[in-house]
C-alpha positions as CSV (number, residue, x, y, z in Angstrom):
1,M,8.3,20.9,119.6
2,D,11.3,18.9,119.4
3,D,14.3,20.9,121.0
4,A,16.3,20.6,117.8
5,F,13.9,23.2,116.3
6,A,13.2,25.3,119.1
7,G,13.7,28.9,118.2
8,M,13.5,28.4,114.3
9,S,11.8,31.1,112.3
10,L,10.9,32.0,108.9
11,G,12.9,35.3,108.5
12,S,15.1,36.4,105.8
13,G,18.5,34.9,104.8
14,Q,19.5,31.6,103.4
15,Q,16.6,29.7,102.1
16,R,15.5,27.1,104.7
17,K,15.2,23.7,103.4
18,L,14.6,20.2,104.8
19,I,17.0,17.7,103.5
20,I,15.5,14.3,103.4
21,G,17.9,11.0,103.3
22,I,16.1,7.7,102.4
23,D,18.2,4.4,102.4
24,F,15.5,2.2,100.4
25,G,17.3,-1.2,101.4
26,T,16.8,-4.8,100.3
27,T,15.7,-6.0,103.9
28,Y,15.4,-3.1,105.7
29,S,14.9,0.6,105.0
30,G,15.9,3.9,106.7
31,I,15.2,7.6,106.9
32,A,16.9,10.4,108.2
33,W,16.8,14.5,108.2
34,A,18.3,17.6,108.6
35,E,17.8,21.6,108.4
36,T,20.0,23.6,106.4
37,R,20.2,26.0,109.2
38,R,21.1,23.6,111.5
39,P,23.1,20.8,109.7
40,E,25.2,19.5,112.3
41,Q,21.7,18.4,114.0
42,Q,20.3,15.0,112.1
43,T,17.5,13.2,113.0
44,V,17.1,9.2,112.3
45,V,13.6,8.0,112.3
46,N,13.1,5.5,114.8
47,N,9.4,5.2,115.3
48,W,7.5,3.2,113.2
49,P,3.7,2.2,112.8
50,S,3.3,-1.1,114.9
51,S,0.0,-1.9,113.5
52,L,-2.6,-0.7,110.6
53,E,-4.3,1.3,113.3
54,S,-1.2,2.9,115.0
55,K,1.3,5.2,113.2
56,E,3.9,4.5,115.7
57,G,4.9,1.9,118.6
58,K,8.0,0.4,117.3
59,I,11.5,1.4,117.9
60,M,14.1,0.9,115.8
61,D,16.6,2.7,113.7
62,K,15.1,1.2,110.2
63,V,11.8,-0.7,109.2
64,P,11.6,-4.0,107.3
65,T,11.4,-3.7,103.6
66,E,8.3,-5.8,102.9
67,L,4.6,-5.3,102.0
68,R,1.4,-7.1,102.2
69,Y,-2.0,-6.3,100.4
70,T,-5.1,-7.2,102.2
71,A,-8.8,-6.6,101.4
72,E,-8.7,-3.6,103.8
73,G,-5.6,-1.8,101.9
74,K,-2.1,-2.2,102.4
75,E,0.3,-3.0,105.3
76,W,4.3,-2.5,105.4
77,G,7.0,-3.0,107.6
78,F,6.3,-3.6,111.2
79,Q,2.3,-3.7,110.6
80,I,2.5,-7.1,108.9
81,P,1.3,-10.0,111.3
82,A,4.4,-12.2,111.9
83,L,2.9,-15.3,110.2
84,E,1.4,-13.6,107.2
85,D,2.5,-13.9,103.7
86,R,4.2,-10.8,102.3
87,H,6.2,-9.1,99.6
88,R,10.1,-9.3,100.2
89,L,13.0,-8.6,98.2
90,F,11.4,-6.7,95.7
91,K,14.3,-4.1,95.6
92,L,16.2,-6.7,93.7
93,G,13.5,-7.1,91.2
94,L,14.3,-3.7,89.8
95,V,17.6,-5.0,88.6
96,G,16.1,-7.4,86.1
97,G,12.4,-6.6,86.2
98,R,12.0,-10.3,87.5
99,L,9.3,-11.3,90.2
100,V,11.3,-12.2,93.4
101,D,8.3,-13.8,95.1
102,P,7.2,-16.7,93.2
103,G,3.3,-16.9,92.9
104,H,2.9,-12.9,93.1
105,E,1.9,-10.9,90.2
106,T,2.7,-7.5,91.4
107,S,5.5,-6.0,89.7
108,P,8.7,-5.0,91.6
109,E,8.4,-1.6,89.9
110,S,4.7,-1.3,91.6
111,L,5.7,-2.9,94.9
112,A,8.6,-0.4,95.1
113,T,6.2,2.5,94.7
114,D,3.8,1.6,97.1
115,Y,6.4,1.0,99.8
116,L,8.1,4.2,99.2
117,T,4.8,5.8,99.0
118,A,4.3,4.2,102.7
119,L,8.0,5.5,103.8
120,R,6.9,9.2,102.5
121,D,3.5,9.1,104.5
122,H,5.1,8.0,107.7
123,L,7.8,10.8,107.3
124,M,4.9,13.4,106.6
125,Y,3.7,12.2,109.8
126,T,6.7,12.2,111.5
127,L,7.7,15.7,110.6
128,E,4.3,17.3,111.2
129,Q,4.8,16.1,114.9
130,K,8.4,17.1,115.2
131,L,7.7,20.9,113.3
132,G,4.2,21.3,113.2
133,T,2.0,21.2,110.3
134,S,2.1,25.4,109.6
135,I,5.9,25.3,109.4
136,L,6.2,22.0,107.4
137,R,4.0,23.6,105.0
138,T,6.3,26.3,104.6
139,I,9.5,24.6,104.1
140,P,10.9,23.3,100.7
141,I,12.0,19.6,101.1
142,E,14.9,17.7,98.9
143,Y,15.2,14.1,98.8
144,C,18.4,12.3,98.4
145,L,17.7,8.4,97.8
146,T,20.9,5.8,97.9
147,V,21.2,3.0,95.6
148,P,23.8,0.5,95.3
149,A,26.8,1.5,93.4
150,I,27.1,-1.7,91.4
151,W,23.4,-1.3,90.1
152,S,22.9,-0.6,86.4
153,E,21.5,2.7,84.8
154,V,18.6,0.8,84.0
155,A,17.9,-0.2,87.8
156,K,18.7,3.2,88.9
157,E,16.4,5.1,86.4
158,K,13.4,2.4,87.8
159,T,14.4,3.3,91.4
160,L,14.1,7.1,90.5
161,E,10.7,6.4,88.5
162,A,9.4,4.6,91.6
163,A,10.4,7.3,94.2
164,S,8.9,10.0,91.7
165,R,5.7,8.0,91.6
166,A,5.8,7.9,95.5
167,G,5.4,11.6,95.6
168,L,9.4,12.1,96.5
169,N,10.0,14.7,94.3
170,G,10.4,17.6,96.4
171,L,11.9,20.6,94.7
172,G,12.5,19.2,91.3
173,K,14.7,15.9,90.6
174,I,15.6,13.5,93.3
175,L,19.2,13.7,94.1
176,L,20.5,9.9,93.8
177,V,23.6,8.8,95.4
178,S,25.4,5.7,95.8
179,E,25.1,3.8,98.9
180,P,29.1,3.2,99.7
181,E,29.7,6.9,99.1
182,A,27.1,8.0,101.4
183,A,28.5,5.6,104.1
184,A,32.1,6.9,103.4
185,I,30.6,10.6,104.1
186,Y,29.5,9.8,107.1
187,T,32.1,7.7,108.3
188,L,34.5,10.2,107.6
189,N,32.7,13.1,109.2
190,S,32.6,11.0,112.4
191,L,36.3,10.2,112.7
192,D,38.9,12.4,114.4
193,T,40.7,14.1,111.6
194,H,44.0,14.5,113.8
195,D,44.1,10.8,113.3
196,L,44.4,11.2,109.3
197,K,46.6,12.6,106.7
198,I,46.9,13.3,103.1
199,D,47.1,10.5,100.8
200,D,45.7,8.0,103.6
201,S,43.6,5.4,101.4
202,F,40.7,3.4,103.0
203,V,38.1,1.0,101.3
204,L,34.4,1.6,102.5
205,C,32.7,-1.9,102.5
206,D,29.1,-1.7,102.8
207,A,27.8,-5.0,103.5
208,G,23.7,-4.9,103.2
209,G,20.8,-7.2,103.0
210,G,20.8,-7.9,99.2
211,T,24.2,-6.3,97.9
212,V,28.0,-5.8,99.4
213,D,29.3,-2.3,97.5
214,L,32.9,-1.6,97.9
215,I,34.6,1.8,97.0
216,S,38.0,2.9,97.7
217,Y,39.2,6.5,98.7
218,T,42.3,8.4,99.1
219,I,42.4,11.7,101.3
220,T,43.5,14.8,99.5
221,Q,43.0,17.6,101.8
222,L,42.3,18.0,105.4
223,Q,41.5,21.6,105.9
224,P,39.5,23.8,105.8
225,K,37.5,20.7,105.0
226,L,38.0,17.1,104.4
227,N,38.3,16.3,100.8
228,I,38.8,12.8,99.2
229,R,38.9,10.9,95.8
230,E,37.9,7.8,94.3
231,A,41.3,5.8,94.5
232,S,39.7,3.0,91.9
233,P,36.3,2.2,90.4
234,G,33.9,0.8,92.8
235,S,33.1,-2.9,92.9
236,G,30.9,-5.3,94.7
237,G,28.4,-8.5,94.3
238,M,25.2,-9.7,95.3
239,C,26.1,-11.6,98.5
240,G,24.3,-9.7,101.5
241,S,22.8,-10.8,104.7
242,T,19.9,-12.1,102.7
243,Y,21.8,-14.9,101.2
244,L,22.7,-15.8,104.7
245,N,19.0,-16.1,105.9
246,R,18.3,-18.3,103.0
247,R,21.3,-20.6,104.0
248,F,19.9,-20.9,107.5
249,A,16.3,-21.5,106.3
250,R,17.5,-24.2,104.2
251,F,19.7,-25.6,106.9
252,L,16.8,-25.4,109.5
253,T,14.4,-27.2,106.6
254,T,16.5,-30.0,105.9
255,K,17.8,-30.7,109.7
256,I,14.2,-30.7,111.5
257,G,11.8,-30.1,108.5
258,Q,10.4,-33.5,109.0
259,E,9.7,-33.5,112.8
260,E,6.4,-33.5,114.0
261,G,5.0,-30.1,114.7
262,W,7.5,-28.3,112.7
263,D,5.6,-25.5,110.7
264,A,6.1,-22.2,109.2
265,E,5.3,-20.5,112.8
266,L,8.1,-22.3,114.2
267,L,10.5,-21.0,110.9
268,A,9.2,-17.7,111.1
269,E,9.9,-17.5,114.9
270,A,13.7,-19.0,114.2
271,M,14.2,-16.8,111.3
272,E,13.5,-13.9,113.4
273,R,16.0,-14.7,116.2
274,F,18.6,-15.5,113.5
275,D,17.9,-12.1,112.0
276,L,17.9,-9.9,114.8
277,V,20.3,-11.7,117.3
278,I,22.4,-14.4,116.0
279,K,23.5,-12.7,112.5
280,K,24.6,-9.7,114.4
281,Q,26.4,-11.6,117.7
282,Y,27.7,-14.4,115.6
283,S,31.5,-15.2,116.3
284,D,32.3,-18.7,115.9
285,L,33.2,-19.0,119.5
286,S,30.3,-21.3,120.8
287,S,27.5,-23.2,119.7
288,Y,23.6,-20.9,119.5
289,T,20.3,-22.6,120.4
290,I,16.9,-21.4,118.9
291,P,13.5,-22.0,120.4
292,V,11.4,-24.7,118.9
293,P,8.4,-25.4,121.1
294,G,6.3,-28.0,120.7
295,L,8.9,-30.3,119.1
296,A,9.9,-33.7,120.9
297,N,13.2,-34.1,122.6
298,N,15.7,-35.8,120.2
299,E,19.3,-36.1,121.1
300,G,20.4,-37.1,117.9
301,L,18.9,-33.7,116.3
302,G,19.9,-31.5,119.5
303,I,16.5,-30.8,120.6
304,K,15.9,-30.5,124.2
305,R,13.2,-28.8,126.2
306,G,11.8,-26.9,123.2
307,R,15.2,-25.6,122.0
308,L,17.6,-26.7,119.1
309,L,21.1,-26.9,119.4
310,I,23.3,-25.5,116.5
311,T,27.0,-26.6,116.8
312,R,29.9,-24.3,116.0
313,A,30.6,-26.3,112.8
314,E,26.7,-26.1,111.6
315,M,26.7,-22.4,112.1
316,R,30.0,-22.0,110.4
317,A,28.8,-23.8,107.3
318,V,25.8,-21.3,107.1
319,F,28.2,-18.4,107.4
320,E,31.4,-19.1,105.7
321,P,30.4,-19.4,102.1
322,V,29.1,-15.9,102.2
323,V,31.7,-14.5,104.5
324,S,34.6,-15.9,101.9
325,Q,32.6,-14.2,99.0
326,V,32.7,-10.6,100.9
327,I,36.3,-11.4,101.9
328,S,37.4,-11.9,98.2
329,L,35.7,-8.7,97.3
330,V,37.4,-6.7,99.5
331,E,40.8,-8.2,98.7
332,Q,40.0,-7.5,94.9
333,Q,39.0,-4.1,95.6
334,I,42.4,-3.4,97.6
335,V,44.4,-5.1,94.6
336,S,42.7,-2.5,92.3
337,S,43.6,0.8,93.9
338,S,46.3,2.5,93.0
339,K,47.2,3.5,96.7
340,K,48.4,1.6,99.6
341,I,44.9,0.7,101.6
342,R,45.5,1.9,105.4
343,A,41.8,0.7,106.4
344,V,38.9,-1.0,105.7
345,F,35.4,0.5,107.0
346,L,32.7,-2.0,107.5
347,V,29.3,-0.6,107.5
348,G,25.5,-1.8,106.9
349,G,23.5,-4.4,108.6
350,F,25.9,-7.3,108.0
351,G,29.1,-4.8,108.1
352,E,28.0,-5.0,112.0
353,N,28.7,-8.7,112.1
354,S,31.8,-9.5,114.6
355,Y,32.7,-12.8,112.7
356,L,32.9,-10.8,109.5
357,K,35.1,-8.3,110.9
358,E,37.5,-11.0,112.6
359,R,37.6,-13.2,109.5
360,L,38.5,-9.8,107.7
361,R,41.2,-9.0,110.1
362,A,42.6,-12.5,109.7
363,A,42.8,-12.4,105.8
364,L,44.3,-8.7,105.4
365,G,46.6,-9.2,108.2
366,T,48.0,-6.2,110.7
367,S,49.0,-3.9,108.2
368,I,45.4,-2.7,107.2
369,E,43.0,-2.0,109.7
370,V,39.2,-3.4,109.9
371,I,37.0,-0.8,111.5
372,Q,33.3,-0.9,112.3
373,P,32.4,2.6,112.8
374,P,29.7,3.9,115.1
375,N,26.1,3.7,113.5
376,A,27.3,1.3,111.1
377,W,23.7,0.2,110.3
378,T,22.5,3.8,109.5
379,A,25.7,4.8,108.1
380,V,24.1,4.8,104.5
381,T,20.9,6.7,105.7
382,R,23.0,9.4,107.8
383,G,25.7,9.8,105.0
384,A,22.5,10.5,102.4
385,V,21.5,13.6,104.5
386,L,24.9,14.7,104.8
387,M,25.2,14.4,100.7
388,G,22.0,16.0,100.2
389,L,23.1,19.3,102.2
390,G,26.5,19.4,100.3
391,H,24.3,19.2,97.1
392,T,22.1,21.9,97.8
393,N,24.9,24.2,99.5
394,E,28.6,23.5,98.8
395,D,29.3,25.2,102.3
396,L,27.2,22.5,104.0
397,A,29.2,19.7,102.5
398,A,30.7,17.8,105.4
399,V,33.2,15.7,103.2
400,G,34.1,16.7,99.6
401,V,34.4,14.3,96.7
402,T,36.6,15.9,94.3
403,S,36.6,13.3,91.8
404,R,35.3,9.6,91.0
405,A,36.6,6.7,89.0
406,A,34.8,6.0,86.0
407,R,33.3,2.2,86.1
408,K,32.6,2.2,82.2
409,H,33.6,3.8,79.3
410,Y,30.9,6.3,78.3
411,G,30.2,7.9,74.7
412,I,28.8,8.5,71.3
413,R,29.5,6.8,67.8
414,L,29.9,9.3,64.9
415,H,30.6,8.9,61.3
416,V,34.5,10.6,61.0
417,K,36.4,10.8,58.0
418,F,38.9,8.0,57.6
419,D,42.3,8.6,59.1
420,P,44.9,5.7,58.1
421,E,47.0,6.4,61.2
422,R,43.9,6.0,63.8
423,H,41.4,3.8,61.7
424,D,41.2,0.3,60.7
425,A,41.0,0.1,57.1
426,S,38.3,-2.8,57.0
427,K,36.0,-0.7,58.5
428,K,35.6,2.5,56.1
429,F,32.8,2.9,54.1
430,F,32.0,5.5,51.2
431,D,29.9,8.3,51.8
432,E,27.8,9.3,49.2
433,V,26.7,13.1,50.8
434,D,30.3,14.3,51.0
435,Q,32.0,11.9,48.5
436,T,34.7,10.7,51.0
437,D,35.9,7.7,53.1
438,R,34.5,7.4,56.6
439,V,34.5,5.4,59.5
440,A,32.2,4.5,62.5
441,E,34.6,5.9,65.5
442,M,33.7,5.7,69.4
443,Q,34.3,9.2,70.6
444,W,34.5,9.0,74.6
445,F,33.2,11.7,77.4
446,I,35.1,9.5,80.0
447,K,36.9,6.2,79.8
448,R,36.9,3.6,82.5
449,G,39.2,4.3,85.4
450,D,39.5,8.2,84.4
451,P,38.9,10.4,87.2
452,V,35.8,12.3,86.7
453,E,35.5,15.8,88.8
454,E,32.5,16.7,90.4
455,R,30.1,18.8,88.7
456,K,32.1,19.0,85.7
457,T,30.6,18.5,82.1
458,K,31.9,16.9,79.6
459,R,30.9,17.7,75.9
460,I,31.0,16.1,72.3
461,L,30.2,17.9,69.2
462,F,28.0,16.3,66.5
463,Q,26.5,17.3,63.1
464,Q,23.7,15.5,61.1
465,N,22.3,15.7,57.6
466,F,18.6,15.8,56.5
467,L,17.8,15.5,53.0
468,A,16.1,19.0,52.4
469,E,13.7,17.7,49.7
470,I,12.2,15.6,52.4
471,G,11.5,18.8,54.6
472,P,12.8,20.4,57.8
473,P,13.6,17.8,60.6
474,T,11.3,17.8,63.4
475,E,13.3,15.5,65.7
476,T,17.3,14.8,66.3
477,S,18.3,11.7,68.4
478,M,21.4,10.5,69.6
479,D,22.6,7.3,71.3
480,V,24.9,7.1,74.2
481,M,27.0,4.1,74.6
482,C,28.8,2.4,77.2
483,D,31.4,-0.5,77.5
484,E,32.1,-2.1,81.0
485,I,33.9,-5.0,79.4
486,S,37.1,-3.5,77.2
487,T,40.2,-2.8,79.3
488,I,40.9,-0.1,76.7
489,A,38.5,2.0,75.1
490,P,37.8,0.8,71.7
491,V,38.4,3.0,68.8
492,H,35.7,1.6,66.8
493,P,32.3,0.5,68.1
494,N,32.2,-3.4,68.6
495,E,30.4,-6.3,70.4
496,N,31.2,-4.7,74.0
497,C,29.7,-1.4,73.0
498,R,26.2,-1.2,73.8
499,T,23.4,1.5,73.8
500,L,22.9,2.8,77.2
501,V,20.4,5.6,76.5
502,T,18.9,7.1,73.3
503,L,18.7,11.0,74.0
504,R,15.7,12.7,71.6
505,A,15.1,16.4,71.2
506,D,12.1,18.0,69.5
507,L,13.3,20.4,66.7
508,R,9.9,22.0,65.8
509,S,10.1,24.7,68.0
510,I,13.2,26.1,65.9
511,S,12.0,28.9,64.0
512,S,11.7,28.4,60.2
513,E,14.3,31.3,59.5
514,D,16.9,29.6,62.0
515,M,16.3,26.0,60.3
516,E,16.5,27.4,56.9
517,S,20.2,29.1,57.5
518,T,21.3,25.2,58.1
519,L,20.8,24.8,54.4
520,T,23.9,23.5,52.8
521,K,24.8,22.3,49.4
522,N,26.9,19.0,49.9
523,A,29.3,17.1,47.4
524,D,26.7,15.0,46.1
525,G,24.9,18.2,44.5
526,K,22.0,18.1,47.0
527,W,20.6,20.1,49.6
528,Y,20.7,19.5,53.2
529,Y,19.8,20.8,56.4
530,L,23.0,20.6,58.5
531,I,22.1,20.2,62.2
532,K,25.3,21.0,64.5
533,G,25.1,20.2,68.0
534,D,26.6,18.9,71.3
535,V,26.2,16.2,73.6
536,E,26.7,17.2,77.3
537,A,27.5,15.0,80.2
538,E,27.8,15.4,83.9
539,Y,28.5,12.2,85.9
540,L,27.6,12.4,89.5
541,S,27.4,10.2,92.6
542,A,25.2,7.7,91.4
543,S,23.6,9.4,88.2
544,T,24.2,11.0,85.1
545,K,22.8,14.3,83.3
546,Y,22.9,14.0,79.6
547,M,21.5,17.0,77.3
548,L,21.5,17.8,73.8
549,L,22.4,21.3,72.4
550,C,20.9,22.2,68.9
551,L,20.7,25.3,66.7
552,G,21.8,27.3,70.3
553,K,19.2,25.8,72.2
554,R,19.6,23.7,75.1
555,Y,17.3,20.8,75.6
556,D,16.9,20.1,79.5
557,T,14.0,17.9,79.2
558,I,15.0,15.6,76.6
559,T,13.4,12.1,76.5
560,A,16.0,9.4,77.6
561,E,15.1,6.2,76.9
562,Y,17.4,3.7,78.8
563,A,18.1,0.3,77.2
């Protein structure tokens, strides 16, 4: 049994749990775990199935996010033979529901579910090998799943649904956290706090396979625990290392695609070298060669003895557009911060690239450090474990996030009495029910840029009239709306306000006595059921909890329909 778990017992005391961090990535995915009794000892899964017949054999900190369906079943990750067709980049399909592999009919949601199922199955195998089946059966498991901070609520909800279908439910709801925040937690936890000061601010740039996520933080406390807060709303773009791969493949096809002997096998070998070697080592200081066995010597194309020479200028043309976009995103995040930025931390697979680091240093000057922390590729995975530990027990939190900056305005639309001091007179209407002028008004839980405290709920009161002669209401609903465009939160709903989610609560469980107590005669002379309630919201790292409270009852399991 693994030394990290030697001497574990099932005695009394704090409940033992396993905390699993899963980085479901665009090109590679990772898993790490820890046990609440020994939170400082984290294990990264680094032994993956190398074939359909094996459960181990390939040593690497992450596994390709790839699937292949055959007559015999499903292959994933390193199981897929090198030259076989496969599903790639399906995580990006969750953003818009589009198919990212032309010609394949399998939906991104189904692909994500099948892949996460394979991850979970291998995790269970790994844990059984480390802990033993009998101990594993007795320990509750909680999952912490990461998503890009720039993703929409719809994309996050699709990810949660896929994870739930894959069996990643654990003790209840899956904890969803943002990738850059997880990376920041891990990075800060690995630093020497003697080098940090209160009010130090930094940008975390998570440059992964499909997305680049950025968030800036300010240190608010050093002892007894390091605390940080978001200095400005996060940002990012779709410019990860996947786009480098596409540019390099296009370059090769354009340059030597017409040469006799060039085929899909040579392209696959070239892309593997680019992905695993060149992309990480590239520094713009020299030319590179890739194997092209079987191609005839061609001095004009740079082919000699089965190798293709790629000049500095050619490789720079592949890298520069993507690198420039990342630099622009970092600069925008620095400008948006209300604090002077001391350092930029680069994490993620693309974040390990030395050329990106040097170009950032040149662009930012000497006043801002650019740091690639240890284990940059697995920083998100490791940070997810730390966040999961802190969520299950605040005493286990390695770094505390005291508040986050709201990325949008979030609120609900209510019809309120017209106030000439606050409202646009052109938008008022006459309400026949209570014989008064009313207007549609946005009431905001939070406004973009506002600090949002961890685990603190926001509440808005509402009331709805249901005509009594129709009968008691069986359901009530409320639309939660958001606005990510307007700089200042609008007073009235406008074209920038869109429905984010519809909350519904079944009122049939309300007793007839309680329902009858709501009967009210309004100014129009008719009787109404006056249903009063609250919409409650809690904003977390990468998810939001909404609930309705009606007639003294809390609807924790309301139906939430994301638009």
